[in-house]
C-alpha positions in Angstrom: -8.2 1.0 -8.9 -9.0 -2.6 -8.3 -6.1 -5.0 -8.1 -8.4 -7.9 -7.2 -8.0 -11.0 -9.4 -5.4 -13.2 -10.9 -2.1 -11.8 -12.2 0.9 -13.1 -14.2 3.9 -11.2 -12.9 7.4 -11.2 -14.6 10.4 -10.1 -12.6 13.5 -9.3 -14.7 16.2 -10.6 -12.4 20.0 -10.9 -13.1 19.4 -14.7 -13.5 16.7 -14.1 -16.2 13.0 -13.6 -16.1 11.1 -15.1 -13.2 7.4 -15.6 -13.6 5.0 -15.6 -10.7 1.2 -16.3 -10.7 -0.6 -14.2 -8.1 -4.1 -14.1 -6.8 -4.9 -10.8 -5.0 -7.9 -9.7 -2.9 -8.0 -6.1 -1.6 -9.8 -4.9 1.5 -9.5 -1.1 2.1 -5.8 -0.2 2.6 -4.5 -3.8 2.7 -4.6 -7.0 0.6 -4.0 -10.7 0.9 -3.2 -13.2 -1.7 -1.3 -16.3 -2.9 1.7 -16.6 -5.2 3.2 -19.6 -7.1 6.2 -20.0 -9.3 9.7 -21.3 -9.4 10.5 -19.4 -6.2 7.8 -21.5 -4.4 4.2 -21.1 -3.3 3.4 -18.5 -0.6 0.6 -16.6 1.1 1.2 -12.9 0.9 -0.3 -9.8 2.5 0.6 -6.2 2.0 -0.6 -2.5 1.8 -2.7 -0.7 -0.7 -1.9 3.0 -1.2 -4.1 4.4 -4.0 -3.0 2.5 -7.1 0.2 1.1 -5.5 0.6 -2.3 -3.8 3.6 -3.1 -1.6 4.5 -6.4 0.1 7.5 -8.6 0.9 8.1 -12.3 0.6 10.7 -14.7 1.9 12.1 -17.1 -0.8 14.4 -20.1 -0.6 14.9 -20.7 -4.4 17.2 -20.0 -6.1 18.7 -18.9 -2.7 17.3 -17.6 0.6 16.4 -13.9 0.6 13.7 -11.3 1.3 12.1 -9.7 -1.8 10.4 -6.3 -1.3 7.8 -5.5 -4.0 6.2 -2.2 -5.0 3.8 -2.3 -8.0 1.5 0.3 -9.5 -1.7 -1.0 -11.0 -3.3 0.6 -14.0 -6.3 -1.2 -15.4 -5.2 -4.7 -16.4 -1.4 -4.1 -16.0 1.0 -3.5 -13.3 4.6 -2.2 -13.2 7.1 -1.7 -10.5 10.2 -2.7 -8.7 11.5 -5.6 -6.6 14.4 -5.2 -4.1 16.4 -8.4 -4.3 18.1 -8.3 -0.9 21.8 -7.6 -1.4 21.5 -8.1 -5.1 20.0 -4.7 -6.0 16.7 -4.1 -7.8 14.8 -5.7 -10.6 11.8 -4.3 -12.6 8.6 -6.1 -12.6 5.6 -6.1 -15.0 2.3 -7.9 -14.8 -0.9 -8.5 -16.6 -4.3 -9.6 -15.4 -4.7 -13.3 -16.1 
């Protein structure tokens, strides 16, 4: 599994779909990257466990909270879940850009 590259990720939130562009570079059991979208631009880092990526990010838009991501990569797609702080969970999907 290689998650390296550019991704277009859609998070299906209660406020409607939120799109995030991500650039991911893996190195063994970890990865680094950058995201950009309506929630702001950020540098991210996380863990790689087989075909699964996990990371968290702090956002300030539309309100301050910590998002916790877990996504499974299969070829040129990813699917998973985002914990939205006190607001529950939201599914995510992604395609290699």
